[in-house]
N, C-alpha and C positions, 0 to 999 in steps of 0.2 A: 667642482669635480666634472671632468669631461669623460665621455664614453663613446667610442666608436666613430667611424667615418660615415660620410654621406648622411648626416644626421637628418636633414630635411626630408629626403626621400624615404628614409627608414621610418620616420615618424608618420608620414603620410600613409605608409603601409600599415602601421600599427593602428592608426585611427580608423582605418577601413576594415579592421579585423572582423571576422565573422561570428564572434561571440554574441550570444544573447545575454541580456542583463541577468537572468536567472542563472546562467552558466558561470558568469563572473562571480556571483555571490557564492555558488557552490565551490568554485576553485579557492576562494578565500577561506571558506569554512574548512576545506581540506587542509590548508595550512594550519588553521587553528587546532584541528584534531591532531595533526602530526606533532605539534609542539605543545599540546595541552595536557599531556599526561593522561592519567586514568579518567579523570572527570574534567570536562571542558564546558565552559559556559560562554556563549556567543550572543552578543546583542547586535541586531541588524536594525538600522534606521534608514528608511527611505522616505524622505520628506522634502518640503520646500524650505529653502533658506529664508530667514527672516529679513535679510537685507534686500534681496532682489526677487524673491518668490521663485527662484530657480531650483530645480530638483537636485538633490545630492544623495549620495549613498555613504553610510558610515558603518563599518563593521569592526567591532572591538571584541577582544577575548581576554581571558585571564590566564593565558598560557605563560610559558617561560620567558617570552620576550626575546629581543635580539641585543646582543652586546654591542657597544659602540664600535669595537674593532671589527665586527662582522657585518655591520649594516650595509657597507658599500658592496660587499660580496653579495648580499641578499638582493641588491638592486641589479645584479647582472643576470642576464638570461642564461638558463641552464645550470645555475648554481644551486647547491644545497648546503645547509649549515650543519646537518647532522649526518651520521653514518646511516645511509638508507637501508632499511630492512624491508624487503619486498613482502614479507608476511604481515607487516604492521602498518606501513605508511601508505598514504593515498596520493601525495603529490609526486607521482612517479617520474615526471620529466622536469620538474623545477622551473616551468615557464609560466605558470598560471598568473601569479600576482602581477607581474609587470605587463605581459602582453595582453592578458584578458582585461585588466583594469583600463589600459589605454584605449582599448577598443570601445569603451563606453564613456570615458571622460577625458577631457583635455588637461585636467589637473588632478594628479594623484599624489597624496601625501601619506607617508608612513611615519607614525609616532610609536616608539617602542622603548621598553625599559626591562632590563634583566635584573634578577635578584642581586642587590648590592652594587649596582652600576648606575651611571648617570642616564637620564632620559636622552634619547637621540631622535633626530628628525631628518627625513629625506623627502624631497619634493620634486616631482617632474612636472614641468609646465610646457605643454606641447606648443602653445602659441609662441613662447619664447624661443623654442628650438626651431620652429618653422620660420621665424623672422631672422634668426641669426645664423642658421645652418650649423650650430654648435650644440653638441649633445652635452648640456650642462645640467647637473642635478644640484638643487639648492639644499642647504642644510637648515633652513628655517621653514616654518609652515606658512600658509597663505594669509593668515591674519583674519580670515573670516570668523564669524561667531562660532561655528561648529568646530573649527580648528583650534581656536583659543580655548574653548570649553573642554575639548578632549585632551589638550596638552595639560591644562590645569588639573583635570581629573586624574590623569595617569601620573602626574608628578607626586601625588599624594599616596599612590599605591606602590607596592613593592615590585610588581612585574605586570606585564601585559603588552598587548600590541593593538593599535588602531590603524585601520586603513580608511582614508577618506577619498572619495571620488567626486569631483566637482566639475562644472562646465560639461554636463552630460549631453553631448551632441546627439547621441542616438535616441535617448529618451525624449528629447525635444521634438522628434518627429512622430512620437506616439501620443502626444497630449495636445489639446486645443484649449485656448483660453476660456471658451464658452462652456466647456465640460471638464475643466481642470480637476475639480475634486473627484468626479467620477473616474476620470482617466487614471489619476494617481491611485485611487482605491482599487481599480482593476489590476494595476501592476502589483500593488501590495498583495492582493489575494492570489495572484499568480505565484509570487515569491513564496507565500505561505504554503501553497500546495506542492510546489516543486521541491522545496527544502524538505517538507514532510515525506515526500516519496523517495527522493534520492538518498536521504540519510535515515530512512525508516529504522534500520537496525540499530544505528547509533543512538537515535532518540529513545529507543526502547532499552538500550543497553546490550552490548555484544561482546564477544570474546574472540580475540585473534591469536594466532600462533606465529611466533617468530621463526623465520627461516635460518637465523643465525645460531640460536641455541635451543630451539624447540620449546621455549618457555611460552606460557600462556599469559595474555594481557587483557584485562577488562577495559572496555571503553564505554563511556557514557557521555552523551552530548545533550546539552540543554540550549535551546535557541529561543530568544525573545525577539519579537518583531514589533517595532514601533511602540515600545513601552516595557515596563518591568512588572506588570501585574500578571496574575494567573491567566487572564484572558488573552494576554499577548504571547503566551507560550505556544510554540508551534508543535502540533501533535503529529505523530507518525501517520503516514498514509500508505496503506497496503493496496497496491493496484490489483491484487488477485482475490481480495476478500477471502483470504485463507482461513479466517475464523469461522467461515460457514462450511468448511470442509467437514464431511462426516454427517451431514444432515440429510434432508430429503433429496430426491433426484432433481429438484428444482433449485437446490443450493449449489455452491461451488463444488466442482468435481476435480479430483487431483490424481494424477498418476506420476510416480517417481521412477526415473530410470537413469542409467549411467552410460555415457559414451566412453568406453574403456580402451585402455592401451593405445593412446595417441602417442606417436613417436615423432619428436621434432628435435633436430640437432642431437644433443647428448641426453635428452630428457624424455622419459616416458611418464605420462600422467593420464588421469581420468578426469572427466568433466561431469559433474552432477547436474541433472536437470529435473525440474518439476513442471509438469504440464498441467495447466489449469483450464477448466471451462467454467467461466463465471456465469452467474444467473442472467436471465433475460433482463434487459435494461429497465423494464417496468417492475421488476421484482427486487432490484438492488436498493439499498438505503438511499433515500433522496439526498441527504446531506453528503454522503460519500460521493455520489455521482456528480453533484454540483461542484464539489471541490476538485475532483479528478478532471472535470471538463475544463477547468482553468489551465490545465497542463497539456492535455491531449484530447482531440476530438474523438468521440465515441468510436467511430468506425476505424480510426487510425490507431486505436489503442491495442489492436490485435498484434500478435507477433512475438518476437524474442526480446526479453529483458535481460541485458548483460550485467552481471555483478562481478566485482572484483573486491576482495577484502570486505565483503558485505556492503559495499557502496554501489549504488546503481550507476552504471557508466552511461548507457544509452538504452533507448527503448522505442518500441513501435516499429512495425514493419518486420519482414521475415528475412532480412539480410540477403535477399536474392534466392533463398531456398523456395519460397512460395510467393504468390502474389497477394495483394490486398483484395480480399473478396468479402462480400456481405455475409456469406454463410460461415465465414470464419471469425466473425466479429467478436465472439465470446471466447476465442481460443488465445491463450497467452502462455508463454514458456519462460520460466525463470532459469537462466543458464549461468552457472557459477564458474567463472574463469579462475583456475588455480592461481596462487600468488607468484608462481615461478616466472621469472622474466621470459623464459622460452615460451610459456603459454601465452603471454601478452603478444609476443612476436608471432606466434602461430596464428592467433586470431587477428593480427594486424590492428592491435589496439591503437586508436588514434591518440596522439599526445594531447590533443585538445579535449579528449574524453567526450566528443560530441557525436561521432559517427562510428558505425561498425558495419562495414561492408565485408561480408565473409569471403575469405579466399576459397579456392576450389576444394581443398582437402576437407575442412570442417563443413562446407556446404553439402558435399556428397554424403557425409556421415549423418548430418541432420535430416537430409531428404529421405534417407533410408529409414531413419527413426520415425519420422512423421508418417510414414506409410504403414507402420505397424498398427495392428488392431488390439483394442483393449476392452475389458468390461469396466466401464467407468463408474458404475454404481452397483451395489449388491443386487438391486432389482432389475438390472439390465439383463435381457435374455441372451442377446448376442454380443459378440465382440465386434467393435467397429473402429474405424480410424477417427481421429479427432474432428475432421471436417464433417463427417457424417453425423457424429454425435451432436455437433453444434447445430447442424441443419435440421435434424429430426427432433432433437431434444430441447430446443430453445425457441420454438415457434409460439405465436400468440395463443394457440390452442392450449398450451401449457398454462399460460396466464389465466385463461378463462377457467380451466379446471382447478387451478389453485385458488382462485377467488371463490368459486363455488364451494370448494372444500372448506375454506376458512369460514364461509357464511354458515355452514352447518355446525360449526363448533359453538359450544356454549361456555363462555368464560365464567369462572367463579372467583371470588375474592383474589387470593394469591395464586390460584391454580387455573389451568385451562383445561376444560373438559373436552375430550376427544368426541368425534361424532358418534351418535348412537348407532350401534351395530345391530341391525334388525335380525332376529332369529327367523328361521323359516316358519311360514304360517302353519299352525296346527289346528285342524278342524275341531270345533267344539262339539260337545255332546248335543245331538239334535234337540233333545227335550229341554236342555238348558237354554239353547238359542230361542226356542219357541216361548218359554216362560218369560225370558227377558224381553222378547218382542212384545208380548201381550201386556206386560206391565208398563210399557212405555218408559223403561228406565234408560235414560240417556247418560246417566252417570255410572254406567256399569264398571268403567275403569276405576272410579273412586270406590265403588262398593267392593271390588276385588281387592283394592289396596287396603281396605279397612278390615279385612278378614283376619281373625286371630288363628292361632295354630290349631284350634279344636274344631273348627268348622266354620261356622259361617254366620257370625253375627255381623249384620250390615244394616243400612238404612236406605230405604227407597225414597222416591221423590215426595211421597206423602208422609214422610217421617215415620213410616211403619217399619218394625223390624222384619227382616227377611231371613230366611234360613236356606242354606244350600248344603248339599252333600259335600263333604270334604273331597278335594281333588287329590289325586295320587301325587306323591312327592315327585319332583322332577328327577330325571336320571342324574346320577352323580357324574359330573364331567370327568373325563379321563385325560390325564396329562402325562405324556411320555417325553422323556429327555433322551435323545439319541445323538450320537456323534454324526456330523455331516461334513462332507468335503466340498459340496457344491449346493447351489440353490439358496433360498433365503436363510438368513442367520437364525431365525426363530420360526418354528412350526408348532402350532397348537392343534391337536386333533381331539375329537370326542363326539358324544351324542349331541343332537340339537338342544339348544337352550330354549325353554318354553317362553320366558318373558323377555321383553326388551332389556338390554343391559347397557350400562354406561361405565366407561373406564375414566377415572380422573387421575392425572399424573402431572407433576410439576414440569413445566416446559423446559426447565433447565436440566432435567434429568437426561442422561445420555440415551435412555430407552425411548424418549419422547418421539424423536424423529423416526426411529425404526417402527414404532407402533403406528404412526401416521401413515407410513408407506404401506404397512401390512393391511391396514383397514382400507386404504385407497384401492388396493388390489382386490379385496373382498367385494367392494362395491362394483 
């Protein structure tokens, strides 16, 4: 099969393509999701070939596969095999598999099988095209061990597709013989984190709405990396730590808003945004941070995260709306681009799904939005813009305060005790103080604790019974429940409590974080 003119120059351009390896893998997973039905399982293998110890990439899925009569079309740039639904599909431009794969490897093999059809193979060999100046696509695999193994495996199945990338010229520049194992492991860890973040919603399970008939479709993605055991399962990675929303003011803060009534061509649409301020880097889970660091450096993680059909398109940076600044390092915006083709055009969505430089229209709208002031947490006194909240609310002083606060907590078995809230000092009866002083009783607290309700049976240091006059009962606390429109969510008022008191509450209870905040204010 021959395809196109100026084959040699065209191939040189493809081999120099700007895709990163992780983006190539994401593009191939896009195809697997689009053709995988409700549940899609993908196996990603990045390893060294047994024959020559050269790296290769193999991605296989259990999707519908490609029919023999359609596979040549699938090898053509810009082609799609299904009726594209903008509300459901991810491979928006149909160029990922060919162009992105060749940017990483000089040998690309596709092995596919559709239900009830014969297995079919297509292979692009860049070195052959460069030497002959003929764009020829072979109908057999390369004969390497991985290609033979994948062909035999798929022959025994009813359907599925495997893409193998060999002769990986870009990866060769990232690994050294002396540190080969470590370099390969670093790349694998990067793939794990990137896939977990880009396909977070699909790994958790998500629902999409068709733009053709308004029907809803569930999508669940399972991805294994370099193995088939549970430890090889890629876990979702949430760059916003949104599971910490609703906690203390040290946890993730979230404000939701909408950029409404955007008009472009014949379409009017809204854009939903969630603005997060994540915790100080010393307070975030260490495992989470270590995994995220494999994808984006901490300071560059600030900015806008663009999603389309619940797939992360691009992230980091402010799209020209704001600059990268240290005081904004905790600020991140989740921006959900509607599935309409006009919305993708309005935001100038890059076909390679790698860059998002905002045009003037959305840039102006977002700049206005970022200038708004919000009360980010119920305990915040004033409304402030996100930059101020980051700068004032995520300093190391907060770290010290939080550590000191945690150190005052007393854990118990399955519960965590909140700090002891000290009641105001109440002066004792002078005669009682004098008697206790003369008796040398240093265990007065124990003696008080051993009193019964009738008075005052206790034991002093000499093991002698002591008698005290009964103390008046403490005033009954007063609890009022009133409706409130501002201020703290909970207010407790009443007379002073005579003794020290402790509140124990399971830290999984929703009230836990609110009580912590309230007690911190009291102190």
